[in-house]
C-alpha positions in Angstrom: 0.0 0.0 0.0 1.2 3.5 -0.8 2.5 5.5 2.2 3.3 9.0 0.9 0.6 11.4 -0.1 1.9 11.7 -3.7 1.9 7.9 -4.0 -1.7 7.8 -2.7 -2.7 10.5 -5.2 -1.1 8.5 -8.0 -3.1 5.4 -7.1 -6.3 7.5 -7.2 -5.3 9.0 -10.6 -4.4 5.6 -12.0 -7.8 4.2 -11.1 -9.6 7.1 -12.7 -7.5 6.8 -15.9 -8.0 3.0 -16.0 -11.8 3.5 -15.9 -11.8 6.1 -18.6 -9.6 4.0 -20.8 -11.9 1.0 -20.4 -14.9 3.2 -21.3 -13.1 4.4 -24.4 -12.1 0.9 -25.6 -15.6 -0.3 -25.0 -17.0 2.5 -27.1 -14.7 1.5 -30.0 -15.6 -2.1 -29.7 -19.3 -1.2 -29.8 -18.7 0.9 -32.9 -16.8 -1.9 -34.6 -19.6 -4.3 -33.7 -22.2 -2.0 -35.3 -20.0 -1.8 -38.4 -19.6 -5.6 -38.6 -23.4 -6.1 -38.3 -24.0 -3.6 -41.1 -21.4 -5.4 -43.3 -22.9 -8.8 -42.5 -26.4 -7.6 -43.4 -25.1 -6.2 -46.7 -26.1 -2.6 -45.9 -23.2 -0.8 -47.6 -24.5 2.7 -47.0 -24.9 2.1 -43.3 -21.6 0.3 -43.1 -19.8 3.3 -44.7 -21.4 5.6 -42.1 -20.3 3.2 -39.3 -16.8 3.0 -40.7 -16.5 6.8 -40.5 -17.6 6.7 -36.9 -15.1 3.9 -36.1 -12.3 5.9 -37.7 -13.2 9.0 -35.7 -13.3 7.0 -32.4 -10.0 5.3 -33.1 -8.3 8.5 -34.0 -9.5 10.2 -30.8 -8.5 7.4 -28.4 -5.1 7.2 -30.2 -4.6 10.9 -29.7 -5.5 10.6 -26.0 -3.0 7.8 -25.5 -5.4 5.0 -24.7 -4.1 3.0 -27.6 -1.0 3.4 -29.7 -1.4 5.3 -33.0 -0.1 2.3 -35.0 -2.7 0.0 -33.3 -5.4 2.4 -34.4 -4.0 2.5 -38.0 -3.8 -1.3 -38.1 -7.4 -1.6 -37.0 -8.6 1.0 -39.5 -6.7 -0.7 -42.3 -8.3 -4.1 -41.5 -11.8 -2.6 -41.3 -11.3 -0.8 -44.7 -10.1 -4.1 -46.2 -13.2 -5.8 -44.8 -15.4 -3.1 -46.3 -13.7 -3.3 -49.7 -13.9 -7.1 -49.8 -17.7 -6.9 -49.1 -18.5 -4.1 -51.6 -16.2 -5.1 -54.5 -15.9 -8.8 -54.1 
């Protein structure tokens, strides 16, 4: 257990940041799930809208430091690949 005041404060801050990061990651997963559902149903217009939303969320959480920017780029690339495969092929 932390003894100094600064260490106790750091514990409190870490817990807050952990909860915020979990919320952000959950929101991204929800967006990706909505995109996957739209692609699976063949709704290309809705899927394109969802893809923009996912891009926006990924960019935001990468900017905040919740995930690495290259992780966000990889996820965006894979989602775009999935979208192109469904619409073209």
